[in-house]
Structures are given as structure tokens and as C-alpha cells.
PDB file as gemmi writes it, atoms N, CA and C in Angstrom:
CRYST1    1.000    1.000    1.000  90.00  90.00  90.00 P 1                      
ATOM      1  N   MET A   1      47.326 -95.709   5.079  1.00  0.00           N  
ATOM      2  CA  MET A   1      46.505 -94.532   5.179  1.00  0.00           C  
ATOM      3  C   MET A   1      45.971 -94.417   6.609  1.00  0.00           C  
ATOM      4  N   ARG A   2      45.929 -93.199   7.123  1.00  0.00           N  
ATOM      5  CA  ARG A   2      45.399 -92.933   8.452  1.00  0.00           C  
ATOM      6  C   ARG A   2      43.929 -92.530   8.309  1.00  0.00           C  
ATOM      7  N   THR A   3      43.061 -93.160   9.110  1.00  0.00           N  
ATOM      8  CA  THR A   3      41.632 -92.873   9.067  1.00  0.00           C  
ATOM      9  C   THR A   3      41.148 -92.435  10.435  1.00  0.00           C  
ATOM     10  N   TYR A   4      40.439 -91.300  10.469  1.00  0.00           N  
ATOM     11  CA  TYR A   4      39.858 -90.812  11.711  1.00  0.00           C  
ATOM     12  C   TYR A   4      38.462 -91.403  11.880  1.00  0.00           C  
ATOM     13  N   TRP A   5      38.195 -91.925  13.070  1.00  0.00           N  
ATOM     14  CA  TRP A   5      36.897 -92.510  13.402  1.00  0.00           C  
ATOM     15  C   TRP A   5      36.246 -91.671  14.492  1.00  0.00           C  
ATOM     16  N   ASP A   6      35.100 -91.053  14.198  1.00  0.00           N  
ATOM     17  CA  ASP A   6      34.378 -90.326  15.238  1.00  0.00           C  
ATOM     18  C   ASP A   6      33.504 -91.321  16.009  1.00  0.00           C  
ATOM     19  N   SER A   7      32.760 -90.824  16.985  1.00  0.00           N  
ATOM     20  CA  SER A   7      31.999 -91.738  17.844  1.00  0.00           C  
ATOM     21  C   SER A   7      30.946 -92.523  17.064  1.00  0.00           C  
ATOM     22  N   SER A   8      30.325 -91.921  16.063  1.00  0.00           N  
ATOM     23  CA  SER A   8      29.331 -92.680  15.295  1.00  0.00           C  
ATOM     24  C   SER A   8      29.998 -93.804  14.510  1.00  0.00           C  
ATOM     25  N   ALA A   9      31.200 -93.577  14.013  1.00  0.00           N  
ATOM     26  CA  ALA A   9      31.933 -94.634  13.312  1.00  0.00           C  
ATOM     27  C   ALA A   9      32.351 -95.737  14.286  1.00  0.00           C  
ATOM     28  N   LEU A  10      32.748 -95.355  15.496  1.00  0.00           N  
ATOM     29  CA  LEU A  10      33.092 -96.360  16.505  1.00  0.00           C  
ATOM     30  C   LEU A  10      31.885 -97.230  16.826  1.00  0.00           C  
ATOM     31  N   LEU A  11      30.715 -96.609  16.979  1.00  0.00           N  
ATOM     32  CA  LEU A  11      29.484 -97.378  17.223  1.00  0.00           C  
ATOM     33  C   LEU A  11      29.193 -98.315  16.062  1.00  0.00           C  
ATOM     34  N   ASN A  12      29.368 -97.810  14.843  1.00  0.00           N  
ATOM     35  CA  ASN A  12      29.139 -98.668  13.673  1.00  0.00           C  
ATOM     36  C   ASN A  12      30.095 -99.851  13.648  1.00  0.00           C  
ATOM     37  N   ALA A  13      31.323 -99.640  14.085  1.00  0.00           N  
ATOM     38  CA  ALA A  13      32.287-100.744  14.140  1.00  0.00           C  
ATOM     39  C   ALA A  13      31.837-101.805  15.138  1.00  0.00           C  
ATOM     40  N   LEU A  14      31.234-101.377  16.236  1.00  0.00           N  
ATOM     41  CA  LEU A  14      30.734-102.331  17.232  1.00  0.00           C  
ATOM     42  C   LEU A  14      29.467-103.037  16.762  1.00  0.00           C  
ATOM     43  N   ALA A  15      28.696-102.383  15.905  1.00  0.00           N  
ATOM     44  CA  ALA A  15      27.415-102.924  15.464  1.00  0.00           C  
ATOM     45  C   ALA A  15      27.506-103.760  14.192  1.00  0.00           C  
ATOM     46  N   SER A  16      28.575-103.596  13.421  1.00  0.00           N  
ATOM     47  CA  SER A  16      28.657-104.243  12.108  1.00  0.00           C  
ATOM     48  C   SER A  16      30.024-104.881  11.880  1.00  0.00           C  
ATOM     49  N   LYS A  17      30.029-106.160  11.582  1.00  0.00           N  
ATOM     50  CA  LYS A  17      31.287-106.850  11.286  1.00  0.00           C  
ATOM     51  C   LYS A  17      31.939-106.264  10.035  1.00  0.00           C  
ATOM     52  N   THR A  18      31.144-105.878   9.056  1.00  0.00           N  
ATOM     53  CA  THR A  18      31.685-105.280   7.834  1.00  0.00           C  
ATOM     54  C   THR A  18      32.469-104.016   8.151  1.00  0.00           C  
ATOM     55  N   VAL A  19      31.909-103.174   9.014  1.00  0.00           N  
ATOM     56  CA  VAL A  19      32.601-101.935   9.395  1.00  0.00           C  
ATOM     57  C   VAL A  19      33.802-102.275  10.266  1.00  0.00           C  
ATOM     58  N   TYR A  20      33.636-103.192  11.215  1.00  0.00           N  
ATOM     59  CA  TYR A  20      34.739-103.587  12.094  1.00  0.00           C  
ATOM     60  C   TYR A  20      35.925-104.106  11.277  1.00  0.00           C  
ATOM     61  N   ASP A  21      35.642-104.843  10.227  1.00  0.00           N  
ATOM     62  CA  ASP A  21      36.717-105.393   9.392  1.00  0.00           C  
ATOM     63  C   ASP A  21      37.542-104.301   8.701  1.00  0.00           C  
ATOM     64  N   ARG A  22      36.991-103.099   8.572  1.00  0.00           N  
ATOM     65  CA  ARG A  22      37.737-101.987   7.975  1.00  0.00           C  
ATOM     66  C   ARG A  22      38.906-101.556   8.852  1.00  0.00           C  
ATOM     67  N   LEU A  23      38.884-101.978  10.113  1.00  0.00           N  
ATOM     68  CA  LEU A  23      39.970-101.630  11.030  1.00  0.00           C  
ATOM     69  C   LEU A  23      41.273-102.322  10.650  1.00  0.00           C  
ATOM     70  N   ASP A  24      41.194-103.327   9.784  1.00  0.00           N  
ATOM     71  CA  ASP A  24      42.388-104.062   9.378  1.00  0.00           C  
ATOM     72  C   ASP A  24      43.264-103.273   8.407  1.00  0.00           C  
ATOM     73  N   ALA A  25      42.699-102.225   7.808  1.00  0.00           N  
ATOM     74  CA  ALA A  25      43.441-101.453   6.796  1.00  0.00           C  
ATOM     75  C   ALA A  25      43.964-100.160   7.395  1.00  0.00           C  
ATOM     76  N   GLY A  26      45.246 -99.913   7.242  1.00  0.00           N  
ATOM     77  CA  GLY A  26      45.826 -98.640   7.647  1.00  0.00           C  
ATOM     78  C   GLY A  26      45.872 -98.407   9.145  1.00  0.00           C  
ATOM     79  N   GLU A  27      46.046 -97.131   9.490  1.00  0.00           N  
ATOM     80  CA  GLU A  27      46.113 -96.713  10.893  1.00  0.00           C  
ATOM     81  C   GLU A  27      44.792 -96.066  11.256  1.00  0.00           C  
ATOM     82  N   ASN A  28      44.242 -96.447  12.392  1.00  0.00           N  
ATOM     83  CA  ASN A  28      42.957 -95.935  12.840  1.00  0.00           C  
ATOM     84  C   ASN A  28      43.168 -94.993  14.018  1.00  0.00           C  
ATOM     85  N   VAL A  29      42.597 -93.790  13.901  1.00  0.00           N  
ATOM     86  CA  VAL A  29      42.793 -92.755  14.895  1.00  0.00           C  
ATOM     87  C   VAL A  29      41.430 -92.281  15.388  1.00  0.00           C  
ATOM     88  N   THR A  30      41.336 -92.037  16.675  1.00  0.00           N  
ATOM     89  CA  THR A  30      40.152 -91.422  17.252  1.00  0.00           C  
ATOM     90  C   THR A  30      40.607 -90.454  18.324  1.00  0.00           C  
ATOM     91  N   ARG A  31      39.673 -89.846  19.005  1.00  0.00           N  
ATOM     92  CA  ARG A  31      40.034 -88.984  20.121  1.00  0.00           C  
ATOM     93  C   ARG A  31      39.457 -89.583  21.387  1.00  0.00           C  
ATOM     94  N   SER A  32      40.026 -89.262  22.501  1.00  0.00           N  
ATOM     95  CA  SER A  32      39.611 -89.883  23.758  1.00  0.00           C  
ATOM     96  C   SER A  32      38.140 -89.626  24.060  1.00  0.00           C  
ATOM     97  N   HIS A  33      37.635 -88.437  23.721  1.00  0.00           N  
ATOM     98  CA  HIS A  33      36.231 -88.134  23.999  1.00  0.00           C  
ATOM     99  C   HIS A  33      35.287 -89.060  23.226  1.00  0.00           C  
ATOM    100  N   GLY A  34      35.736 -89.576  22.092  1.00  0.00           N  
ATOM    101  CA  GLY A  34      34.914 -90.509  21.319  1.00  0.00           C  
ATOM    102  C   GLY A  34      34.536 -91.736  22.140  1.00  0.00           C  
ATOM    103  N   TYR A  35      35.465 -92.221  22.943  1.00  0.00           N  
ATOM    104  CA  TYR A  35      35.172 -93.379  23.788  1.00  0.00           C  
ATOM    105  C   TYR A  35      34.106 -93.051  24.825  1.00  0.00           C  
ATOM    106  N   VAL A  36      34.148 -91.841  25.369  1.00  0.00           N  
ATOM    107  CA  VAL A  36      33.148 -91.426  26.356  1.00  0.00           C  
ATOM    108  C   VAL A  36      31.771 -91.333  25.697  1.00  0.00           C  
ATOM    109  N   GLU A  37      31.726 -90.774  24.498  1.00  0.00           N  
ATOM    110  CA  GLU A  37      30.460 -90.683  23.776  1.00  0.00           C  
ATOM    111  C   GLU A  37      29.888 -92.068  23.485  1.00  0.00           C  
ATOM    112  N   VAL A  38      30.736 -92.999  23.082  1.00  0.00           N  
ATOM    113  CA  VAL A  38      30.281 -94.359  22.789  1.00  0.00           C  
ATOM    114  C   VAL A  38      29.787 -95.037  24.059  1.00  0.00           C  
ATOM    115  N   PHE A  39      30.500 -94.868  25.166  1.00  0.00           N  
ATOM    116  CA  PHE A  39      30.055 -95.450  26.435  1.00  0.00           C  
ATOM    117  C   PHE A  39      28.682 -94.900  26.815  1.00  0.00           C  
ATOM    118  N   SER A  40      28.505 -93.605  26.684  1.00  0.00           N  
ATOM    119  CA  SER A  40      27.227 -92.978  26.998  1.00  0.00           C  
ATOM    120  C   SER A  40      26.109 -93.571  26.142  1.00  0.00           C  
ATOM    121  N   HIS A  41      26.370 -93.700  24.864  1.00  0.00           N  
ATOM    122  CA  HIS A  41      25.376 -94.234  23.935  1.00  0.00           C  
ATOM    123  C   HIS A  41      25.057 -95.703  24.248  1.00  0.00           C  
ATOM    124  N   LEU A  42      26.103 -96.507  24.393  1.00  0.00           N  
ATOM    125  CA  LEU A  42      25.889 -97.935  24.638  1.00  0.00           C  
ATOM    126  C   LEU A  42      25.147 -98.197  25.937  1.00  0.00           C  
ATOM    127  N   SER A  43      25.576 -97.543  27.000  1.00  0.00           N  
ATOM    128  CA  SER A  43      24.992 -97.810  28.312  1.00  0.00           C  
ATOM    129  C   SER A  43      23.644 -97.112  28.500  1.00  0.00           C  
ATOM    130  N   GLY A  44      23.308 -96.200  27.598  1.00  0.00           N  
ATOM    131  CA  GLY A  44      22.024 -95.506  27.667  1.00  0.00           C  
ATOM    132  C   GLY A  44      21.048 -96.042  26.636  1.00  0.00           C  
ATOM    133  N   ARG A  45      21.257 -95.676  25.401  1.00  0.00           N  
ATOM    134  CA  ARG A  45      20.340 -96.064  24.316  1.00  0.00           C  
ATOM    135  C   ARG A  45      20.553 -97.500  23.839  1.00  0.00           C  
ATOM    136  N   GLY A  46      21.759 -98.014  23.992  1.00  0.00           N  
ATOM    137  CA  GLY A  46      22.055 -99.376  23.554  1.00  0.00           C  
ATOM    138  C   GLY A  46      22.793 -99.418  22.224  1.00  0.00           C  
ATOM    139  N   LEU A  47      23.118-100.612  21.799  1.00  0.00           N  
ATOM    140  CA  LEU A  47      23.853-100.832  20.548  1.00  0.00           C  
ATOM    141  C   LEU A  47      22.867-100.884  19.386  1.00  0.00           C  
ATOM    142  N   PRO A  48      23.044-100.052  18.357  1.00  0.00           N  
ATOM    143  CA  PRO A  48      22.142-100.102  17.200  1.00  0.00           C  
ATOM    144  C   PRO A  48      22.253-101.461  16.502  1.00  0.00           C  
ATOM    145  N   VAL A  49      21.105-102.013  16.148  1.00  0.00           N  
ATOM    146  CA  VAL A  49      21.038-103.293  15.452  1.00  0.00           C  
ATOM    147  C   VAL A  49      20.488-103.039  14.053  1.00  0.00           C  
ATOM    148  N   LYS A  50      20.893-103.875  13.104  1.00  0.00           N  
ATOM    149  CA  LYS A  50      20.578-103.690  11.692  1.00  0.00           C  
ATOM    150  C   LYS A  50      19.093-103.417  11.432  1.00  0.00           C  
ATOM    151  N   GLU A  51      18.212-104.082  12.147  1.00  0.00           N  
ATOM    152  CA  GLU A  51      16.774-103.943  11.905  1.00  0.00           C  
ATOM    153  C   GLU A  51      16.222-102.617  12.417  1.00  0.00           C  
ATOM    154  N   GLY A  52      17.067-101.771  12.986  1.00  0.00           N  
ATOM    155  CA  GLY A  52      16.616-100.493  13.500  1.00  0.00           C  
ATOM    156  C   GLY A  52      16.298-100.507  14.987  1.00  0.00           C  
ATOM    157  N   THR A  53      16.421-101.664  15.599  1.00  0.00           N  
ATOM    158  CA  THR A  53      16.194-101.758  17.036  1.00  0.00           C  
ATOM    159  C   THR A  53      17.510-101.514  17.760  1.00  0.00           C  
ATOM    160  N   ARG A  54      17.485-101.627  19.066  1.00  0.00           N  
ATOM    161  CA  ARG A  54      18.683-101.441  19.867  1.00  0.00           C  
ATOM    162  C   ARG A  54      18.816-102.579  20.867  1.00  0.00           C  
ATOM    163  N   GLN A  55      20.036-103.029  21.039  1.00  0.00           N  
ATOM    164  CA  GLN A  55      20.339-104.077  22.014  1.00  0.00           C  
ATOM    165  C   GLN A  55      20.809-103.414  23.297  1.00  0.00           C  
ATOM    166  N   ARG A  56      20.165-103.745  24.404  1.00  0.00           N  
ATOM    167  CA  ARG A  56      20.576-103.170  25.689  1.00  0.00           C  
ATOM    168  C   ARG A  56      21.989-103.641  26.027  1.00  0.00           C  
ATOM    169  N   VAL A  57      22.777-102.745  26.600  1.00  0.00           N  
ATOM    170  CA  VAL A  57      24.160-103.039  26.970  1.00  0.00           C  
ATOM    171  C   VAL A  57      24.373-102.523  28.390  1.00  0.00           C  
ATOM    172  N   SER A  58      24.857-103.385  29.261  1.00  0.00           N  
ATOM    173  CA  SER A  58      25.152-102.941  30.629  1.00  0.00           C  
ATOM    174  C   SER A  58      26.389-102.035  30.617  1.00  0.00           C  
ATOM    175  N   SER A  59      26.554-101.274  31.670  1.00  0.00           N  
ATOM    176  CA  SER A  59      27.739-100.414  31.781  1.00  0.00           C  
ATOM    177  C   SER A  59      29.016-101.243  31.742  1.00  0.00           C  
ATOM    178  N   ALA A  60      28.992-102.398  32.418  1.00  0.00           N  
ATOM    179  CA  ALA A  60      30.176-103.265  32.448  1.00  0.00           C  
ATOM    180  C   ALA A  60      30.502-103.778  31.050  1.00  0.00           C  
ATOM    181  N   ASP A  61      29.484-104.202  30.304  1.00  0.00           N  
ATOM    182  CA  ASP A  61      29.719-104.687  28.938  1.00  0.00           C  
ATOM    183  C   ASP A  61      30.160-103.554  28.016  1.00  0.00           C  
ATOM    184  N   ALA A  62      29.570-102.379  28.196  1.00  0.00           N  
ATOM    185  CA  ALA A  62      29.977-101.227  27.383  1.00  0.00           C  
ATOM    186  C   ALA A  62      31.453-100.921  27.614  1.00  0.00           C  
ATOM    187  N   ALA A  63      31.876-100.937  28.863  1.00  0.00           N  
ATOM    188  CA  ALA A  63      33.287-100.671  29.185  1.00  0.00           C  
ATOM    189  C   ALA A  63      34.188-101.723  28.545  1.00  0.00           C  
ATOM    190  N   ARG A  64      33.802-102.986  28.635  1.00  0.00           N  
ATOM    191  CA  ARG A  64      34.610-104.061  28.025  1.00  0.00           C  
ATOM    192  C   ARG A  64      34.699-103.897  26.508  1.00  0.00           C  
ATOM    193  N   MET A  65      33.581-103.555  25.893  1.00  0.00           N  
ATOM    194  CA  MET A  65      33.568-103.379  24.442  1.00  0.00           C  
ATOM    195  C   MET A  65      34.510-102.252  24.018  1.00  0.00           C  
ATOM    196  N   ILE A  66      34.488-101.166  24.758  1.00  0.00           N  
ATOM    197  CA  ILE A  66      35.324-100.013  24.417  1.00  0.00           C  
ATOM    198  C   ILE A  66      36.794-100.314  24.652  1.00  0.00           C  
ATOM    199  N   VAL A  67      37.117-100.972  25.745  1.00  0.00           N  
ATOM    200  CA  VAL A  67      38.514-101.334  26.007  1.00  0.00           C  
ATOM    201  C   VAL A  67      39.031-102.234  24.894  1.00  0.00           C  
ATOM    202  N   SER A  68      38.233-103.197  24.481  1.00  0.00           N  
ATOM    203  CA  SER A  68      38.637-104.096  23.398  1.00  0.00           C  
ATOM    204  C   SER A  68      38.820-103.320  22.090  1.00  0.00           C  
ATOM    205  N   LEU A  69      37.866-102.465  21.774  1.00  0.00           N  
ATOM    206  CA  LEU A  69      37.942-101.680  20.544  1.00  0.00           C  
ATOM    207  C   LEU A  69      39.149-100.742  20.555  1.00  0.00           C  
ATOM    208  N   SER A  70      39.454-100.190  21.710  1.00  0.00           N  
ATOM    209  CA  SER A  70      40.547 -99.209  21.810  1.00  0.00           C  
ATOM    210  C   SER A  70      41.904 -99.796  21.432  1.00  0.00           C  
ATOM    211  N   LYS A  71      42.042-101.085  21.492  1.00  0.00           N  
ATOM    212  CA  LYS A  71      43.312-101.732  21.126  1.00  0.00           C  
ATOM    213  C   LYS A  71      43.600-101.606  19.634  1.00  0.00           C  
ATOM    214  N   ARG A  72      42.583-101.224  18.862  1.00  0.00           N  
ATOM    215  CA  ARG A  72      42.732-101.105  17.410  1.00  0.00           C  
ATOM    216  C   ARG A  72      42.998 -99.667  16.964  1.00  0.00           C  
ATOM    217  N   PHE A  73      43.116 -98.740  17.939  1.00  0.00           N  
ATOM    218  CA  PHE A  73      43.215 -97.323  17.621  1.00  0.00           C  
ATOM    219  C   PHE A  73      44.389 -96.658  18.306  1.00  0.00           C  
ATOM    220  N   SER A  74      44.855 -95.587  17.689  1.00  0.00           N  
ATOM    221  CA  SER A  74      45.692 -94.633  18.404  1.00  0.00           C  
ATOM    222  C   SER A  74      44.786 -93.441  18.701  1.00  0.00           C  
ATOM    223  N   VAL A  75      45.126 -92.699  19.737  1.00  0.00           N  
ATOM    224  CA  VAL A  75      44.320 -91.553  20.140  1.00  0.00           C  
ATOM    225  C   VAL A  75      45.104 -90.286  19.851  1.00  0.00           C  
ATOM    226  N   ARG A  76      44.419 -89.326  19.252  1.00  0.00           N  
ATOM    227  CA  ARG A  76      45.048 -88.039  18.947  1.00  0.00           C  
ATOM    228  C   ARG A  76      44.080 -86.943  19.361  1.00  0.00           C  
ATOM    229  N   ASP A  77      44.357 -86.311  20.470  1.00  0.00           N  
ATOM    230  CA  ASP A  77      43.567 -85.179  20.934  1.00  0.00           C  
ATOM    231  C   ASP A  77      44.300 -83.897  20.571  1.00  0.00           C  
ATOM    232  N   LEU A  78      43.560 -82.885  20.170  1.00  0.00           N  
ATOM    233  CA  LEU A  78      44.172 -81.610  19.839  1.00  0.00           C  
ATOM    234  C   LEU A  78      44.545 -80.857  21.110  1.00  0.00           C  
ATOM    235  N   THR A  79      45.643 -80.151  21.041  1.00  0.00           N  
ATOM    236  CA  THR A  79      46.010 -79.249  22.132  1.00  0.00           C  
ATOM    237  C   THR A  79      45.115 -78.013  22.035  1.00  0.00           C  
ATOM    238  N   LEU A  80      45.123 -77.208  23.074  1.00  0.00           N  
ATOM    239  CA  LEU A  80      44.353 -75.973  23.035  1.00  0.00           C  
ATOM    240  C   LEU A  80      44.825 -75.094  21.879  1.00  0.00           C  
ATOM    241  N   ALA A  81      46.126 -74.986  21.703  1.00  0.00           N  
ATOM    242  CA  ALA A  81      46.664 -74.161  20.613  1.00  0.00           C  
ATOM    243  C   ALA A  81      46.191 -74.672  19.252  1.00  0.00           C  
ATOM    244  N   GLU A  82      46.194 -75.990  19.050  1.00  0.00           N  
ATOM    245  CA  GLU A  82      45.726 -76.561  17.785  1.00  0.00           C  
ATOM    246  C   GLU A  82      44.229 -76.305  17.583  1.00  0.00           C  
ATOM    247  N   THR A  83      43.465 -76.438  18.649  1.00  0.00           N  
ATOM    248  CA  THR A  83      42.025 -76.193  18.564  1.00  0.00           C  
ATOM    249  C   THR A  83      41.739 -74.753  18.180  1.00  0.00           C  
ATOM    250  N   LEU A  84      42.396 -73.815  18.850  1.00  0.00           N  
ATOM    251  CA  LEU A  84      42.176 -72.403  18.549  1.00  0.00           C  
ATOM    252  C   LEU A  84      42.640 -72.049  17.140  1.00  0.00           C  
ATOM    253  N   SER A  85      43.733 -72.624  16.709  1.00  0.00           N  
ATOM    254  CA  SER A  85      44.233 -72.393  15.353  1.00  0.00           C  
ATOM    255  C   SER A  85      43.231 -72.916  14.318  1.00  0.00           C  
ATOM    256  N   THR A  86      42.647 -74.058  14.586  1.00  0.00           N  
ATOM    257  CA  THR A  86      41.654 -74.634  13.682  1.00  0.00           C  
ATOM    258  C   THR A  86      40.406 -73.760  13.609  1.00  0.00           C  
ATOM    259  N   ILE A  87      39.979 -73.239  14.757  1.00  0.00           N  
ATOM    260  CA  ILE A  87      38.822 -72.345  14.784  1.00  0.00           C  
ATOM    261  C   ILE A  87      39.110 -71.074  13.991  1.00  0.00           C  
ATOM    262  N   GLU A  88      40.299 -70.523  14.160  1.00  0.00           N  
ATOM    263  CA  GLU A  88      40.680 -69.327  13.391  1.00  0.00           C  
ATOM    264  C   GLU A  88      40.694 -69.632  11.890  1.00  0.00           C  
ATOM    265  N   ALA A  89      41.229 -70.783  11.510  1.00  0.00           N  
ATOM    266  CA  ALA A  89      41.260 -71.159  10.093  1.00  0.00           C  
ATOM    267  C   ALA A  89      39.843 -71.353   9.557  1.00  0.00           C  
ATOM    268  N   ALA A  90      38.969 -71.940  10.368  1.00  0.00           N  
ATOM    269  CA  ALA A  90      37.574 -72.123   9.951  1.00  0.00           C  
ATOM    270  C   ALA A  90      36.905 -70.777   9.721  1.00  0.00           C  
ATOM    271  N   LYS A  91      37.113 -69.861  10.653  1.00  0.00           N  
ATOM    272  CA  LYS A  91      36.538 -68.513  10.526  1.00  0.00           C  
ATOM    273  C   LYS A  91      37.037 -67.854   9.238  1.00  0.00           C  
ATOM    274  N   LYS A  92      38.327 -67.938   9.016  1.00  0.00           N  
ATOM    275  CA  LYS A  92      38.952 -67.314   7.846  1.00  0.00           C  
ATOM    276  C   LYS A  92      38.399 -67.888   6.538  1.00  0.00           C  
ATOM    277  N   ASN A  93      38.076 -69.192   6.550  1.00  0.00           N  
ATOM    278  CA  ASN A  93      37.607 -69.863   5.347  1.00  0.00           C  
ATOM    279  C   ASN A  93      36.084 -69.990   5.267  1.00  0.00           C  
ATOM    280  N   GLY A  94      35.359 -69.358   6.198  1.00  0.00           N  
ATOM    281  CA  GLY A  94      33.904 -69.377   6.143  1.00  0.00           C  
ATOM    282  C   GLY A  94      33.276 -70.701   6.551  1.00  0.00           C  
ATOM    283  N   VAL A  95      34.036 -71.525   7.254  1.00  0.00           N  
ATOM    284  CA  VAL A  95      33.515 -72.813   7.710  1.00  0.00           C  
ATOM    285  C   VAL A  95      32.736 -72.577   8.997  1.00  0.00           C  
ATOM    286  N   GLN A  96      31.550 -73.194   9.094  1.00  0.00           N  
ATOM    287  CA  GLN A  96      30.744 -73.007  10.293  1.00  0.00           C  
ATOM    288  C   GLN A  96      29.845 -74.213  10.529  1.00  0.00           C  
ATOM    289  N   GLY A  97      29.174 -74.207  11.660  1.00  0.00           N  
ATOM    290  CA  GLY A  97      28.213 -75.262  11.987  1.00  0.00           C  
ATOM    291  C   GLY A  97      28.866 -76.630  12.107  1.00  0.00           C  
ATOM    292  N   ALA A  98      28.141 -77.633  11.660  1.00  0.00           N  
ATOM    293  CA  ALA A  98      28.588 -79.024  11.798  1.00  0.00           C  
ATOM    294  C   ALA A  98      29.823 -79.349  10.969  1.00  0.00           C  
ATOM    295  N   ARG A  99      30.228 -78.440  10.106  1.00  0.00           N  
ATOM    296  CA  ARG A  99      31.427 -78.695   9.290  1.00  0.00           C  
ATOM    297  C   ARG A  99      32.709 -78.575  10.109  1.00  0.00           C  
ATOM    298  N   ILE A 100      32.587 -78.080  11.332  1.00  0.00           N  
ATOM    299  CA  ILE A 100      33.761 -78.020  12.211  1.00  0.00           C  
ATOM    300  C   ILE A 100      33.390 -78.705  13.513  1.00  0.00           C  
ATOM    301  N   HIS A 101      33.536 -80.015  13.489  1.00  0.00           N  
ATOM    302  CA  HIS A 101      33.229 -80.842  14.647  1.00  0.00           C  
ATOM    303  C   HIS A 101      34.095 -82.077  14.572  1.00  0.00           C  
ATOM    304  N   ASP A 102      34.581 -82.516  15.715  1.00  0.00           N  
ATOM    305  CA  ASP A 102      35.465 -83.687  15.780  1.00  0.00           C  
ATOM    306  C   ASP A 102      36.695 -83.470  14.915  1.00  0.00           C  
TER     307      ASP A 102                                                      
END                                                                             
């Protein structure tokens, strides 16, 4: 089974061994922008920790974490034509707001 991981799921994989272990099943797909979002989050706000706190992460460590994580994923970015087609389909089906993201 192919599973899409958005940036929040990528962060959860870095923060939780239980979530990270889910990478062993099936094919894992993300988009390239997800890595940028995770880098921004890690190097800014830090890595979420179970107790609700955050662990500070240097830019260098954030980059290493993402490079390591990326080895477990394939990347699938939509073309402009695919993006526009999806937007048209969303409009046609009444989909709006956060239901059409990532």
C-alpha cells in the first residue's frame, strides 16, 4: 500500500519511534515541499516531545535528520496541469478550505 505523509506526519515520524516504525510497511510518499516545512519547523520551533515540550534542533541537525528520513520515501510533486485539474475537480465537487491541501 502507498501512504502519503504530509509535513506533520514527517515530524511525527521524527518525534515518535512508534510512528517511525510505520515506515516499514508499504511505500511511503511525500512531496519535496514537506521537507522544507519540516526543516523550518525543526530549526525554528524544535522537535515536538511527548510531554508537550520541544527539543531545540540546530539547522545542521535538522538537515541531517531530513536527509536520513528522506531515504525512506519517494517524492511525488504534482505538475502544474495536475494541480489545476485537482482544483477544478475540487470546485466541481464543492471541496474547499483545508480539505484541499497537500
